[in-house]
N, C-alpha and C positions, 0 to 999 in steps of 0.2 A: 912654117911647116909645123914646128913643133907646137906652137901656139894653137894652129887648127887643130892639130891631134889632140892636144890638152882639153880644149874646148869639146871635141867630139866625146873623148871619153868621160869628161865631166857631164855632158847632156846624158850618156847612157848610164853613167852612175845614178844621176838625179831621177832618171826615169825608173831604174830598178828599185830605188829607193821608195819613189812615191806609190809605184804598183805594190810593193810589199807593205807599205803602211796602210794603203786602202784596202787589201784584201784582210789584213789583221782588224782593220776597223770595222769592215762588214760582217766579219765571222764573230767579234765581240760585241757588237752592237745590233745583233737581229732582233732582239725584243727589248731594244732601250726604249724604243717608242712607247710600248706598253707599260714599262715600269715608270716612265715620265708623266704619262696623261692617262692614268686609269680612270680618272673621273669624267673624262670628255667621251662620252659614248652618245652616238645618236641612234634612237629606236625607230624603225620603220613602221608606220601603222599600217601599211597596205601588204606587209608580207611577216613572216616569221624570221627572216633573217636579220641578224645584227651586224650592223657595220661600224666598225670604229673609224673615227676621224683621225687621219694621221697627223702626228704633231709635227711642227715645223723644227727643223733641225738648227742648231746653233749657228751662228754667223761664221764661227771658225771652220766647221765641217764643210760648209758651202765654198767657203775659200778654198780650202784644201782640195776639194772635188771638181773645181773647175777645170783642172787641166785634164783631168780624165773623163771628162762628161761625153766626149765624143766616142771613147772606147766602151763606155759602159752602156748597155742597153737594158732597161727595166720593163718588163712585160707585165702589165696589170689586166685583170679581168674587168670587162665593161660592165659598169653599173649606170642603169637607166635614171638614177636618182642622184648621178654624181653632181648634176649642174645645181641642186639644191645646196650642196655644200660649197659651191665656188662664191665667194664674198663678192667677186665683182658683177655677178649677175642680179644682185639686189643692193645696187648703190642708191643711197639716198632714203633707203628704208630703215627705220630704226629697228633694233634688236627686240623682238617680242618676248625672248626667253626671259622670264623675270629672274633676278639674281637670288640664288639659293642663301637662305639666312640659317645660321645655325642655332638661332633662337627658337624656343619651343613657343607653340601657340598658347595663348593665354585664354583659361576657360573661365567664365564669369557664372557663377550659380546665383539665380535669384532666389529671395527669401520670400517663401510663400507663407502667408499667415496660416496657422493651424486652427481650424474650428473646432472647437471643444463641445460646443452644444449642438447636438443632432437637428437638422432639419425634417420635421414629420411631414411638411408638406410635399415632399419628394416622394412619399411612400403613399399617396392617396388611392392609387390602383390597388395595391396589395391590401390597403384597409377596407375597401369596398367589398373585395373578394371575401375577407375573413368576415365582415358584417352579413354577407350573403350566406356563408356556410354555417354560420351561428344562427341565423335566423331560419335557415333549413331543418337544422338540427333540432331547434327549440319548437318548430311546427311539428316535426315528427314526434316528438315526446308528447307535446300537448294532444296532437291530433289522435294519435294512439290510444291515449287514455280516454278522451272523448269517446270514441267509437267503441271502446270496451265498456265504458259506463253506460252508454246507450243499450247494448247487447244485455247487459247485466239488469238494467230496469226494466227491459221488456220481459224478461223471465219472471221477475217480480210482480209484474202486474197480471200477465196473462198465461203464466204456466198452471195456475189452478185451474183455468177453463180448460186446458190442453189435457191435464191429467183426468178431467171428467170425462172426457170424450175418447180417450185412447189410453190403452193400458200400459204401453212404454213410450215415455217422451224423452227426447234429448238422448246424448251420448257420454261416453265417459272416456277418460285418457288424459295424457299429459298436457294436449292443446285445447283442452275443452274450457270455455269461459263461463264461470257459473259460481254457484256457491260452493262451499266446502262440503265435500262428500256427497254432491247432487250431480244429477245429469244435466247438461246444458249444450250451449252452441258448440260445434267444432269450428275452430278458427282457420279458414280456408286462406285469408289474406289479412291485412291489417284493417281492411274495410268490408269484408265478407265473411258470413257466419252462416253456417248450415245447422239445421237440426232435423231428424228423422222421427216420426211418430207413427206408430203401428198399433193394432189390436183394436180394430173397430170393424162394426159391420157396414155394408156398402162400398167399401174402398179396401184395397190391399195395404195401403200405406199414403202418407201424406209427408212431403218434403218442405219445409220452411226455409227460405234462403233470405238473408238479411243484408241487402246490398245497400251501404251507407256511403256518405260523400266521403270522397278521399281526402279526410282531414289531415292525414299524417303527410301529404305532399303539398308543398308550399305553391307550386306551379298551378296545381289543380285548385286551390284555395283561391288563387288570384283570379283564375278563369270563373270560378264560381260566382264572383263578385259582378262579372261582366254578364254571363249567363248562368242564372242559378238553377240547380236541379236538385230535386228533393230526395230523401231517403227511401228507399223502396224495399217492400216485403214480397217477395214472389213465393207463391203457393201452387205446388203441383200434387195434385191427388190421383193416386193411380185407381180408376174405377174398376170393378169387377167386370168379367168379360159378359156374363150372361144376365146381369141385374137390370139393363134397360135396353130398349130399342135402339136402333141405330140412327144418329141424326149429328148433324154439325151446326153449331151455334156460336155467335162472337157478339158479345155487347161491350162498347166501352168508349173511350173519346173518340172523336171523329176523326183527327189526324192518326191516331195510334191504330185504329181499326183499319184505316184506308191503308196504311203501310203493311199491317200483317195480312190483309186480302190479297196484296200483291206479292209477298215473300213467301208465305205459308202455303205448303202444297195443298193441303186439305181444304183451306178457304178458297183458294183459287180456282179448284176443280170443282167442289160441291156447292159453293156459295157465289154465284156470279152477280146476284144483285144486293144492292145496299139500301137499307131504308132509314128515314130519320127516327128518332126516339119519340117524337111526338104522336106517332100512331099508335105507340104502344104505351102510351103514358108516361114517357120518360122525359127528363129535361131536354132542351134543344142542344145543349152540347154533347149527348150521347148519341149513338147511332147503333142500328142493329144490323148483322149480318147473318142469314140464316138460309138452312137447305130446306127445311119444312116449317110453314106457317102454323101447323097445328102443333108442333113441339116448340115453337115459340111463344104461343099463347100458353101453353101447359107450363112452360118454366118460368115465364114472367108474370107470376099472378100478383096478387094486390099485396101481400107482404113483401116481395122481391121488388115490386116496382117503388114501394115506400120507401125502403132502405135504400134504394139506388138514388130516388130523388132528393133525399137527405143528406148522403155521403158521396153524390156523385163527384165533388172534386177530389175525392180521396181513390176512387175506383179508375183506374187506368184502362183495364180491360178484364172481362170474363169470357173464357174461349173454353166450350164444351165440344169434344169430338170424339167419335169411335174410330176414326182413320187418321189419326194425328201421326205423322212422320217427319215432322221439322220442316227447315224451310225447303223451298223448291231447288229441284237438280238443276244444274246447268246443263243447257240445251247441247253443248259440245260433247258433254260426257254421255256415252251411250250406254243406257241400262239395261242389263241383260236379264233382269229379274224386278218384280216389284219390290217397293221397300216395305220392310217390316212396319206394321201400323201397331198403334195403342191406343187404348180407351182412357183418356185422361181429361181432368178438368184443370185448366191453368187460370190462375188469378194473379193480377198485379195491383197491388195497392200502394199509393202514395203517402208516406207517414208525414206527420205534422214536424215542426223545427224541434221539438223536443223528442224526435226519434220513436214516435209510436204511444201514444197516450190513452185516453179516453174513447177515441174514434175508431181505435182498433177492435174493440171487444165486439160491437155490435156487427162489423164487417166479419169476423171471425164466427159470430152465430149465424150470419148470412150464409156462409161457406157450408156450415154444418146443416142449414135448411135446404141448400140446394143438393147437397147429398141425398138426403131423405126423398127430395122430389124427384131426382132423376132416378133413384131406384122404383119408385112407384109409377113412372111414365111409362103409358103404353098407347102406341099410335094406332089408328084405324088401319083397317085393311087395306084402304086405297092409299093412305099416305105411307104405310109401310112398304107395300108393293113398289110403289114410285121410288122410295129409297133404295130397294133392293134391287131395282131395275138399273137405276144410275150408278150402283156399286159394281153390277155386272158388267154395264159398258166400260166403265174405268179400267177393270180388271181385263176385259178383252182388249182395249187399247194399250194397255201394259203389255200384252202378251205379243200383239201385233208389232210394237215397238222392239220387244227383246228379241222377236224373230228377225226382223229387218237389221238389227244389230248384229245379230249373230251371222247372218248372211254377208253383211259387210266385213265382219271380221274373216269369215271363210274366204271371201274373194280377196282379201287382202293377203293372207296367207298363200292362197295360190299365186297370186301375182309375184310375191316375193320367192316362191320355189321356182316359178318360171324363170325368174331373173336370173336367179343362182344357176340354173340348167344352161342358160343360154351364154352367160359368162364362162361357165366350165367348157362349153362347146367352142367358143371362139378363142379360147387359151390355147386349144390344140392345134396341130398343124395338118390336120387331116382335111383336105376341102371336100372330099367324097361325104363324109360324115357330116359335116356343116350344111352340105346341098341337101342331104336326106331330112336333117331337122328342120330346116326351112320350108321344106315341102309338107312335113307334117304340121308345122305351124300354120301353114296357110290352109291346108284341109281343115284343121280345127277351127280356125277363124270363119271359114266360109261356114261351115256346119253351123256356127253359134249365131251367125247372120240370118240364116236361113229361117223363115217363119215355119212353125210346127204347125202341122196340117194333122186334124183327126181322120181317122180312117173309118169308114162306116160299111157294116156288112148288110147286104141286101140278100134276102132270101129269095130263092128262084120260086116262081109260080109252080 
């Protein structure tokens, strides 16, 4: 009996001691597993939660806790990836996690040879561009100097002849090309020079325009090799208003005259026919476009014909007109009034390779001879009546066209005004007002479509 009682007390004491020991162990070792296994952490790739792998307890702790395993129940949260941490699930598979090494990776730096000598073949594109820029700059300097020398040489050769026929020749200023303290060319561009001459009978003035090749532009120089163009001297003479009878005449190269007859307003209106130069004693390369045959025969006398036959390669065209108004107007543009016309004589001369040498002087003399010829020209009554009648018809056609253009513009303004009124009526919320406006429009449209009838009054017998 005593033995049983002693055994029972001993069991109770041992149970109490074990319970107290486990409670103190759990309280003291709550974070022991985190302190012992800080490095064993598993990161889940599929979520942001981090779960630490619990470390295995020492063998002594398991032996001491065997007796109280039935009395202690530990509830843990379910983890859907817990089976990945069970080593029994992956038996026979080697561990894929490489062991960590404390050694630092070794970096090997390759020794690249240093090139001291530069490789110029790597800059061939930059070299070509630099050469092109240098060539363009050199062509600009040389071409500008060449054009300036041509203009200066022209003054030295032909300014005495101009001084004999005009009181004032050339202009003054900072941009004038010529000798020191002398009048000369006005530089409009690097290839264009102009000079005004005045103070002569038969004309109000003469404008000389020297259009040279764009030698300062390398691109135009290269294009000139493929398609060469000569230097050109354009002469524009402002004729007096009442010194000669009205007529239109153009003589020149076939291609140029054909182009002018299509583009110029006066030639396309007053000169519908084109005749070859052989009929007037001119070379075959020239052709004549004239309004009046009598004026053509009077202007193209023996002296003019001989000069044109000798220097026909340098004469591009000679255009004399009392109704000159420039190129034709576009048909889409409605003209409300006739264009302003001028009485002029336009001459275009192709210069030689040296920019105007001995061939220019006889052609300038031809210009002065034409001035005197046009001043003394008088047409017969029949020819003058035909010319005046033709001009009257052209002016009447212009007036009809201007009237039609004004009517179209007025109709367009009325239509725009009616559209604005309709939009204003439709914007209002008054149906009665809209109905009255529609009735008014219907009456107006019906009245417009009704043919107009003339009313005749008959007197009673």
